[in-house]
PyMOL CGO cylinders between C-alpha atoms (Angstrom):
from pymol import cmd
from pymol.cgo import CYLINDER

trace = [
    CYLINDER, 118.16, 63.16, -64.66, 116.19, 64.51, -61.84, 0.3, 1, 1, 1, 1, 1, 1,
    CYLINDER, 116.19, 64.51, -61.84, 113.04, 63.65, -63.42, 0.3, 1, 1, 1, 1, 1, 1,
    CYLINDER, 113.04, 63.65, -63.42, 110.72, 61.37, -61.60, 0.3, 1, 1, 1, 1, 1, 1,
    CYLINDER, 110.72, 61.37, -61.60, 109.11, 58.60, -63.54, 0.3, 1, 1, 1, 1, 1, 1,
    CYLINDER, 109.11, 58.60, -63.54, 105.53, 59.42, -64.19, 0.3, 1, 1, 1, 1, 1, 1,
    CYLINDER, 105.53, 59.42, -64.19, 103.29, 57.67, -61.73, 0.3, 1, 1, 1, 1, 1, 1,
    CYLINDER, 103.29, 57.67, -61.73, 100.54, 55.73, -63.38, 0.3, 1, 1, 1, 1, 1, 1,
    CYLINDER, 100.54, 55.73, -63.38, 97.18, 57.37, -63.14, 0.3, 1, 1, 1, 1, 1, 1,
    CYLINDER, 97.18, 57.37, -63.14, 94.95, 55.78, -60.53, 0.3, 1, 1, 1, 1, 1, 1,
    CYLINDER, 94.95, 55.78, -60.53, 92.41, 53.52, -62.10, 0.3, 1, 1, 1, 1, 1, 1,
    CYLINDER, 92.41, 53.52, -62.10, 88.85, 54.42, -61.37, 0.3, 1, 1, 1, 1, 1, 1,
    CYLINDER, 88.85, 54.42, -61.37, 86.79, 52.24, -59.27, 0.3, 1, 1, 1, 1, 1, 1,
    CYLINDER, 86.79, 52.24, -59.27, 84.47, 50.22, -61.50, 0.3, 1, 1, 1, 1, 1, 1,
    CYLINDER, 84.47, 50.22, -61.50, 81.12, 49.51, -59.91, 0.3, 1, 1, 1, 1, 1, 1,
    CYLINDER, 81.12, 49.51, -59.91, 80.06, 46.05, -60.38, 0.3, 1, 1, 1, 1, 1, 1,
    CYLINDER, 80.06, 46.05, -60.38, 76.61, 44.46, -60.35, 0.3, 1, 1, 1, 1, 1, 1,
    CYLINDER, 76.61, 44.46, -60.35, 76.75, 40.76, -59.62, 0.3, 1, 1, 1, 1, 1, 1,
    CYLINDER, 76.75, 40.76, -59.62, 80.41, 40.70, -60.50, 0.3, 1, 1, 1, 1, 1, 1,
    CYLINDER, 80.41, 40.70, -60.50, 79.79, 42.18, -63.86, 0.3, 1, 1, 1, 1, 1, 1,
    CYLINDER, 79.79, 42.18, -63.86, 81.51, 45.54, -64.42, 0.3, 1, 1, 1, 1, 1, 1,
    CYLINDER, 81.51, 45.54, -64.42, 78.94, 48.38, -64.87, 0.3, 1, 1, 1, 1, 1, 1,
    CYLINDER, 78.94, 48.38, -64.87, 79.63, 50.37, -68.09, 0.3, 1, 1, 1, 1, 1, 1,
    CYLINDER, 79.63, 50.37, -68.09, 78.83, 54.08, -68.40, 0.3, 1, 1, 1, 1, 1, 1,
    CYLINDER, 78.83, 54.08, -68.40, 77.08, 55.02, -71.54, 0.3, 1, 1, 1, 1, 1, 1,
    CYLINDER, 77.08, 55.02, -71.54, 77.47, 58.40, -73.06, 0.3, 1, 1, 1, 1, 1, 1,
    CYLINDER, 77.47, 58.40, -73.06, 74.81, 60.20, -75.08, 0.3, 1, 1, 1, 1, 1, 1,
    CYLINDER, 74.81, 60.20, -75.08, 75.26, 60.58, -78.77, 0.3, 1, 1, 1, 1, 1, 1,
    CYLINDER, 75.26, 60.58, -78.77, 74.85, 64.02, -80.35, 0.3, 1, 1, 1, 1, 1, 1,
    CYLINDER, 74.85, 64.02, -80.35, 74.12, 64.49, -84.04, 0.3, 1, 1, 1, 1, 1, 1,
    CYLINDER, 74.12, 64.49, -84.04, 76.32, 67.13, -85.45, 0.3, 1, 1, 1, 1, 1, 1,
    CYLINDER, 76.32, 67.13, -85.45, 74.56, 67.92, -88.74, 0.3, 1, 1, 1, 1, 1, 1,
    CYLINDER, 74.56, 67.92, -88.74, 71.27, 69.65, -88.53, 0.3, 1, 1, 1, 1, 1, 1,
    CYLINDER, 71.27, 69.65, -88.53, 69.72, 68.00, -91.64, 0.3, 1, 1, 1, 1, 1, 1,
    CYLINDER, 69.72, 68.00, -91.64, 70.10, 64.51, -89.89, 0.3, 1, 1, 1, 1, 1, 1,
    CYLINDER, 70.10, 64.51, -89.89, 67.80, 65.62, -87.15, 0.3, 1, 1, 1, 1, 1, 1,
    CYLINDER, 67.80, 65.62, -87.15, 64.31, 64.55, -87.82, 0.3, 1, 1, 1, 1, 1, 1,
    CYLINDER, 64.31, 64.55, -87.82, 61.48, 65.96, -85.73, 0.3, 1, 1, 1, 1, 1, 1,
    CYLINDER, 61.48, 65.96, -85.73, 59.55, 63.28, -83.83, 0.3, 1, 1, 1, 1, 1, 1,
    CYLINDER, 59.55, 63.28, -83.83, 55.95, 63.39, -84.69, 0.3, 1, 1, 1, 1, 1, 1,
    CYLINDER, 55.95, 63.39, -84.69, 54.07, 63.47, -81.37, 0.3, 1, 1, 1, 1, 1, 1,
    CYLINDER, 54.07, 63.47, -81.37, 51.15, 61.30, -80.83, 0.3, 1, 1, 1, 1, 1, 1,
    CYLINDER, 51.15, 61.30, -80.83, 49.10, 64.22, -79.68, 0.3, 1, 1, 1, 1, 1, 1,
    CYLINDER, 49.10, 64.22, -79.68, 49.35, 65.88, -83.11, 0.3, 1, 1, 1, 1, 1, 1,
    CYLINDER, 49.35, 65.88, -83.11, 47.76, 62.89, -84.86, 0.3, 1, 1, 1, 1, 1, 1,
    CYLINDER, 47.76, 62.89, -84.86, 44.06, 63.22, -85.54, 0.3, 1, 1, 1, 1, 1, 1,
    CYLINDER, 44.06, 63.22, -85.54, 42.28, 60.69, -83.47, 0.3, 1, 1, 1, 1, 1, 1,
    CYLINDER, 42.28, 60.69, -83.47, 39.53, 58.82, -85.31, 0.3, 1, 1, 1, 1, 1, 1,
    CYLINDER, 39.53, 58.82, -85.31, 35.92, 59.08, -83.98, 0.3, 1, 1, 1, 1, 1, 1,
    CYLINDER, 35.92, 59.08, -83.98, 35.22, 55.50, -83.13, 0.3, 1, 1, 1, 1, 1, 1,
    CYLINDER, 35.22, 55.50, -83.13, 31.92, 53.96, -84.02, 0.3, 1, 1, 1, 1, 1, 1,
    CYLINDER, 31.92, 53.96, -84.02, 30.42, 50.55, -83.23, 0.3, 1, 1, 1, 1, 1, 1,
    CYLINDER, 30.42, 50.55, -83.23, 30.79, 49.50, -86.75, 0.3, 1, 1, 1, 1, 1, 1,
    CYLINDER, 30.79, 49.50, -86.75, 34.38, 50.70, -87.01, 0.3, 1, 1, 1, 1, 1, 1,
    CYLINDER, 34.38, 50.70, -87.01, 35.19, 48.99, -83.61, 0.3, 1, 1, 1, 1, 1, 1,
    CYLINDER, 35.19, 48.99, -83.61, 33.80, 45.67, -84.88, 0.3, 1, 1, 1, 1, 1, 1,
    CYLINDER, 33.80, 45.67, -84.88, 35.68, 46.02, -88.20, 0.3, 1, 1, 1, 1, 1, 1,
    CYLINDER, 35.68, 46.02, -88.20, 38.95, 46.63, -86.32, 0.3, 1, 1, 1, 1, 1, 1,
    CYLINDER, 38.95, 46.63, -86.32, 38.19, 43.75, -83.97, 0.3, 1, 1, 1, 1, 1, 1,
    CYLINDER, 38.19, 43.75, -83.97, 37.75, 41.47, -86.93, 0.3, 1, 1, 1, 1, 1, 1,
    CYLINDER, 37.75, 41.47, -86.93, 41.10, 42.66, -88.42, 0.3, 1, 1, 1, 1, 1, 1,
    CYLINDER, 41.10, 42.66, -88.42, 42.73, 42.05, -84.99, 0.3, 1, 1, 1, 1, 1, 1,
    CYLINDER, 42.73, 42.05, -84.99, 41.33, 38.42, -84.90, 0.3, 1, 1, 1, 1, 1, 1,
    CYLINDER, 41.33, 38.42, -84.90, 42.60, 37.85, -88.46, 0.3, 1, 1, 1, 1, 1, 1,
    CYLINDER, 42.60, 37.85, -88.46, 46.16, 39.17, -87.57, 0.3, 1, 1, 1, 1, 1, 1,
    CYLINDER, 46.16, 39.17, -87.57, 46.27, 36.99, -84.39, 0.3, 1, 1, 1, 1, 1, 1,
    CYLINDER, 46.27, 36.99, -84.39, 45.90, 33.63, -86.35, 0.3, 1, 1, 1, 1, 1, 1,
    CYLINDER, 45.90, 33.63, -86.35, 49.60, 33.14, -85.89, 0.3, 1, 1, 1, 1, 1, 1,
    CYLINDER, 49.60, 33.14, -85.89, 49.20, 33.12, -82.08, 0.3, 1, 1, 1, 1, 1, 1,
    CYLINDER, 49.20, 33.12, -82.08, 46.69, 30.35, -81.48, 0.3, 1, 1, 1, 1, 1, 1,
    CYLINDER, 46.69, 30.35, -81.48, 45.98, 31.17, -77.90, 0.3, 1, 1, 1, 1, 1, 1,
    CYLINDER, 45.98, 31.17, -77.90, 45.19, 34.76, -78.71, 0.3, 1, 1, 1, 1, 1, 1,
    CYLINDER, 45.19, 34.76, -78.71, 43.19, 33.89, -81.74, 0.3, 1, 1, 1, 1, 1, 1,
    CYLINDER, 43.19, 33.89, -81.74, 40.95, 31.48, -79.75, 0.3, 1, 1, 1, 1, 1, 1,
    CYLINDER, 40.95, 31.48, -79.75, 40.57, 34.16, -77.05, 0.3, 1, 1, 1, 1, 1, 1,
    CYLINDER, 40.57, 34.16, -77.05, 39.51, 36.92, -79.35, 0.3, 1, 1, 1, 1, 1, 1,
    CYLINDER, 39.51, 36.92, -79.35, 37.62, 35.02, -81.99, 0.3, 1, 1, 1, 1, 1, 1,
    CYLINDER, 37.62, 35.02, -81.99, 34.11, 34.73, -80.40, 0.3, 1, 1, 1, 1, 1, 1,
    CYLINDER, 34.11, 34.73, -80.40, 34.19, 37.71, -78.10, 0.3, 1, 1, 1, 1, 1, 1,
    CYLINDER, 34.19, 37.71, -78.10, 31.72, 40.57, -78.62, 0.3, 1, 1, 1, 1, 1, 1,
    CYLINDER, 31.72, 40.57, -78.62, 32.80, 44.11, -78.32, 0.3, 1, 1, 1, 1, 1, 1,
    CYLINDER, 32.80, 44.11, -78.32, 30.53, 47.11, -77.40, 0.3, 1, 1, 1, 1, 1, 1,
    CYLINDER, 30.53, 47.11, -77.40, 31.55, 50.76, -77.68, 0.3, 1, 1, 1, 1, 1, 1,
    CYLINDER, 31.55, 50.76, -77.68, 30.59, 52.82, -74.56, 0.3, 1, 1, 1, 1, 1, 1,
    CYLINDER, 30.59, 52.82, -74.56, 32.07, 56.06, -75.60, 0.3, 1, 1, 1, 1, 1, 1,
    CYLINDER, 32.07, 56.06, -75.60, 34.92, 57.28, -77.91, 0.3, 1, 1, 1, 1, 1, 1,
    CYLINDER, 34.92, 57.28, -77.91, 37.63, 56.23, -75.42, 0.3, 1, 1, 1, 1, 1, 1,
    CYLINDER, 37.63, 56.23, -75.42, 36.15, 52.99, -73.83, 0.3, 1, 1, 1, 1, 1, 1,
    CYLINDER, 36.15, 52.99, -73.83, 34.67, 49.79, -75.12, 0.3, 1, 1, 1, 1, 1, 1,
    CYLINDER, 34.67, 49.79, -75.12, 33.82, 46.57, -73.41, 0.3, 1, 1, 1, 1, 1, 1,
    CYLINDER, 33.82, 46.57, -73.41, 34.74, 43.04, -74.29, 0.3, 1, 1, 1, 1, 1, 1,
    CYLINDER, 34.74, 43.04, -74.29, 32.20, 40.41, -73.18, 0.3, 1, 1, 1, 1, 1, 1,
    CYLINDER, 32.20, 40.41, -73.18, 33.59, 37.14, -71.78, 0.3, 1, 1, 1, 1, 1, 1,
    CYLINDER, 33.59, 37.14, -71.78, 32.01, 33.99, -70.37, 0.3, 1, 1, 1, 1, 1, 1,
    CYLINDER, 32.01, 33.99, -70.37, 34.06, 33.65, -67.10, 0.3, 1, 1, 1, 1, 1, 1,
    CYLINDER, 34.06, 33.65, -67.10, 36.81, 35.17, -65.00, 0.3, 1, 1, 1, 1, 1, 1,
    CYLINDER, 36.81, 35.17, -65.00, 39.52, 33.07, -66.52, 0.3, 1, 1, 1, 1, 1, 1,
    CYLINDER, 39.52, 33.07, -66.52, 39.14, 34.82, -69.89, 0.3, 1, 1, 1, 1, 1, 1,
    CYLINDER, 39.14, 34.82, -69.89, 39.37, 38.18, -68.01, 0.3, 1, 1, 1, 1, 1, 1,
    CYLINDER, 39.37, 38.18, -68.01, 42.78, 37.24, -66.53, 0.3, 1, 1, 1, 1, 1, 1,
    CYLINDER, 42.78, 37.24, -66.53, 44.09, 36.05, -69.94, 0.3, 1, 1, 1, 1, 1, 1,
    CYLINDER, 44.09, 36.05, -69.94, 42.92, 39.21, -71.66, 0.3, 1, 1, 1, 1, 1, 1,
    CYLINDER, 42.92, 39.21, -71.66, 44.89, 41.23, -69.14, 0.3, 1, 1, 1, 1, 1, 1,
    CYLINDER, 44.89, 41.23, -69.14, 47.95, 39.41, -70.38, 0.3, 1, 1, 1, 1, 1, 1,
    CYLINDER, 47.95, 39.41, -70.38, 47.38, 40.46, -73.99, 0.3, 1, 1, 1, 1, 1, 1,
    CYLINDER, 47.38, 40.46, -73.99, 46.20, 44.05, -73.16, 0.3, 1, 1, 1, 1, 1, 1,
    CYLINDER, 46.20, 44.05, -73.16, 49.18, 45.82, -74.55, 0.3, 1, 1, 1, 1, 1, 1,
    CYLINDER, 49.18, 45.82, -74.55, 48.90, 43.90, -77.89, 0.3, 1, 1, 1, 1, 1, 1,
    CYLINDER, 48.90, 43.90, -77.89, 45.19, 44.48, -78.20, 0.3, 1, 1, 1, 1, 1, 1,
    CYLINDER, 45.19, 44.48, -78.20, 45.31, 48.14, -77.31, 0.3, 1, 1, 1, 1, 1, 1,
    CYLINDER, 45.31, 48.14, -77.31, 48.49, 48.79, -79.23, 0.3, 1, 1, 1, 1, 1, 1,
    CYLINDER, 48.49, 48.79, -79.23, 46.84, 47.59, -82.39, 0.3, 1, 1, 1, 1, 1, 1,
    CYLINDER, 46.84, 47.59, -82.39, 43.56, 49.55, -81.89, 0.3, 1, 1, 1, 1, 1, 1,
    CYLINDER, 43.56, 49.55, -81.89, 45.31, 52.67, -80.78, 0.3, 1, 1, 1, 1, 1, 1,
    CYLINDER, 45.31, 52.67, -80.78, 47.62, 52.62, -83.88, 0.3, 1, 1, 1, 1, 1, 1,
    CYLINDER, 47.62, 52.62, -83.88, 44.64, 52.04, -86.14, 0.3, 1, 1, 1, 1, 1, 1,
    CYLINDER, 44.64, 52.04, -86.14, 42.50, 54.84, -84.59, 0.3, 1, 1, 1, 1, 1, 1,
    CYLINDER, 42.50, 54.84, -84.59, 45.12, 57.29, -83.56, 0.3, 1, 1, 1, 1, 1, 1,
    CYLINDER, 45.12, 57.29, -83.56, 43.36, 57.54, -80.09, 0.3, 1, 1, 1, 1, 1, 1,
    CYLINDER, 43.36, 57.54, -80.09, 45.98, 57.03, -77.44, 0.3, 1, 1, 1, 1, 1, 1,
    CYLINDER, 45.98, 57.03, -77.44, 43.43, 57.11, -74.64, 0.3, 1, 1, 1, 1, 1, 1,
    CYLINDER, 43.43, 57.11, -74.64, 41.47, 54.15, -76.00, 0.3, 1, 1, 1, 1, 1, 1,
    CYLINDER, 41.47, 54.15, -76.00, 40.91, 51.48, -73.29, 0.3, 1, 1, 1, 1, 1, 1,
    CYLINDER, 40.91, 51.48, -73.29, 38.73, 48.59, -72.65, 0.3, 1, 1, 1, 1, 1, 1,
    CYLINDER, 38.73, 48.59, -72.65, 36.84, 46.98, -69.75, 0.3, 1, 1, 1, 1, 1, 1,
    CYLINDER, 36.84, 46.98, -69.75, 36.08, 43.32, -69.49, 0.3, 1, 1, 1, 1, 1, 1,
    CYLINDER, 36.08, 43.32, -69.49, 32.50, 42.31, -68.69, 0.3, 1, 1, 1, 1, 1, 1,
    CYLINDER, 32.50, 42.31, -68.69, 31.98, 38.89, -67.44, 0.3, 1, 1, 1, 1, 1, 1,
    CYLINDER, 31.98, 38.89, -67.44, 28.58, 37.54, -68.52, 0.3, 1, 1, 1, 1, 1, 1,
    CYLINDER, 28.58, 37.54, -68.52, 27.11, 35.26, -65.85, 0.3, 1, 1, 1, 1, 1, 1,
    CYLINDER, 27.11, 35.26, -65.85, 24.75, 32.76, -67.31, 0.3, 1, 1, 1, 1, 1, 1,
    CYLINDER, 24.75, 32.76, -67.31, 21.78, 32.03, -65.00, 0.3, 1, 1, 1, 1, 1, 1,
    CYLINDER, 21.78, 32.03, -65.00, 21.67, 28.35, -64.67, 0.3, 1, 1, 1, 1, 1, 1,
    CYLINDER, 21.67, 28.35, -64.67, 18.44, 26.64, -63.70, 0.3, 1, 1, 1, 1, 1, 1,
    CYLINDER, 18.44, 26.64, -63.70, 18.71, 25.11, -60.28, 0.3, 1, 1, 1, 1, 1, 1,
    CYLINDER, 18.71, 25.11, -60.28, 17.34, 21.42, -60.23, 0.3, 1, 1, 1, 1, 1, 1,
    CYLINDER, 17.34, 21.42, -60.23, 15.72, 20.10, -57.17, 0.3, 1, 1, 1, 1, 1, 1,
    CYLINDER, 15.72, 20.10, -57.17, 17.54, 16.99, -55.88, 0.3, 1, 1, 1, 1, 1, 1,
    CYLINDER, 17.54, 16.99, -55.88, 16.80, 16.68, -52.25, 0.3, 1, 1, 1, 1, 1, 1,
    CYLINDER, 16.80, 16.68, -52.25, 13.27, 15.89, -50.93, 0.3, 1, 1, 1, 1, 1, 1,
    CYLINDER, 13.27, 15.89, -50.93, 12.79, 19.26, -49.35, 0.3, 1, 1, 1, 1, 1, 1,
    CYLINDER, 12.79, 19.26, -49.35, 13.81, 20.97, -52.59, 0.3, 1, 1, 1, 1, 1, 1,
    CYLINDER, 13.81, 20.97, -52.59, 11.44, 18.80, -54.59, 0.3, 1, 1, 1, 1, 1, 1,
    CYLINDER, 11.44, 18.80, -54.59, 8.48, 19.62, -52.22, 0.3, 1, 1, 1, 1, 1, 1,
    CYLINDER, 8.48, 19.62, -52.22, 9.28, 23.35, -52.49, 0.3, 1, 1, 1, 1, 1, 1,
    CYLINDER, 9.28, 23.35, -52.49, 9.21, 23.11, -56.25, 0.3, 1, 1, 1, 1, 1, 1,
    CYLINDER, 9.21, 23.11, -56.25, 5.84, 21.30, -56.04, 0.3, 1, 1, 1, 1, 1, 1,
    CYLINDER, 5.84, 21.30, -56.04, 4.53, 23.97, -53.75, 0.3, 1, 1, 1, 1, 1, 1,
    CYLINDER, 4.53, 23.97, -53.75, 5.43, 26.68, -56.31, 0.3, 1, 1, 1, 1, 1, 1,
    CYLINDER, 5.43, 26.68, -56.31, 3.43, 24.80, -58.95, 0.3, 1, 1, 1, 1, 1, 1,
    CYLINDER, 3.43, 24.80, -58.95, 0.48, 23.76, -56.84, 0.3, 1, 1, 1, 1, 1, 1,
    CYLINDER, 0.48, 23.76, -56.84, 0.04, 25.47, -53.30, 0.3, 1, 1, 1, 1, 1, 1,
    CYLINDER, 0.04, 25.47, -53.30, -2.62, 22.92, -52.44, 0.3, 1, 1, 1, 1, 1, 1,
    CYLINDER, -2.62, 22.92, -52.44, 0.12, 20.36, -51.87, 0.3, 1, 1, 1, 1, 1, 1,
    CYLINDER, 0.12, 20.36, -51.87, 0.59, 21.92, -48.38, 0.3, 1, 1, 1, 1, 1, 1,
    CYLINDER, 0.59, 21.92, -48.38, -3.02, 20.87, -47.30, 0.3, 1, 1, 1, 1, 1, 1,
    CYLINDER, -3.02, 20.87, -47.30, -2.17, 17.34, -48.64, 0.3, 1, 1, 1, 1, 1, 1,
    CYLINDER, -2.17, 17.34, -48.64, 0.93, 17.31, -46.51, 0.3, 1, 1, 1, 1, 1, 1,
    CYLINDER, 0.93, 17.31, -46.51, -1.08, 18.25, -43.51, 0.3, 1, 1, 1, 1, 1, 1,
    CYLINDER, -1.08, 18.25, -43.51, -3.57, 15.46, -44.12, 0.3, 1, 1, 1, 1, 1, 1,
    CYLINDER, -3.57, 15.46, -44.12, -0.70, 12.90, -44.32, 0.3, 1, 1, 1, 1, 1, 1,
    CYLINDER, -0.70, 12.90, -44.32, 1.97, 14.05, -41.76, 0.3, 1, 1, 1, 1, 1, 1,
    CYLINDER, 1.97, 14.05, -41.76, 3.73, 10.71, -41.82, 0.3, 1, 1, 1, 1, 1, 1,
    CYLINDER, 3.73, 10.71, -41.82, 4.67, 10.99, -45.43, 0.3, 1, 1, 1, 1, 1, 1,
    CYLINDER, 4.67, 10.99, -45.43, 8.09, 12.56, -45.86, 0.3, 1, 1, 1, 1, 1, 1,
    CYLINDER, 8.09, 12.56, -45.86, 8.53, 14.62, -48.98, 0.3, 1, 1, 1, 1, 1, 1,
]
cmd.load_cgo(trace, "trace")
């Protein structure tokens, strides 16, 4: 009767994150060797030599696959792609807005193209095409400057009539 009752084991302190107990996960080991499948490394795949024609073909396929996502489809549908080298191509967009939206879809675009080509170092650069707009003359000074470009003799006419404001 001289036995002491066994004291309960101390409970380990459970760390909490925002009041939720943090669980410890243990790794799982596979006991049978035939169940272990070697992982095929991405480096061992043969990377396809990308050509401009193949890039355009893959781009069309990407556009077709993106029909379910209307925003992505409209973003990709009318864009031109140009191959710079085997690992880099450019996407031509009209303004900076499209550049920022393309950044949001970068992982989907590159994921598809990298999977199809086997080239994991494939990347793109967005080129913003700035359209040169013709400046129209609205103010009198601007109109006179345009007239001078067409006919430099207008300057002598202005000297003859200094009171006329152009």
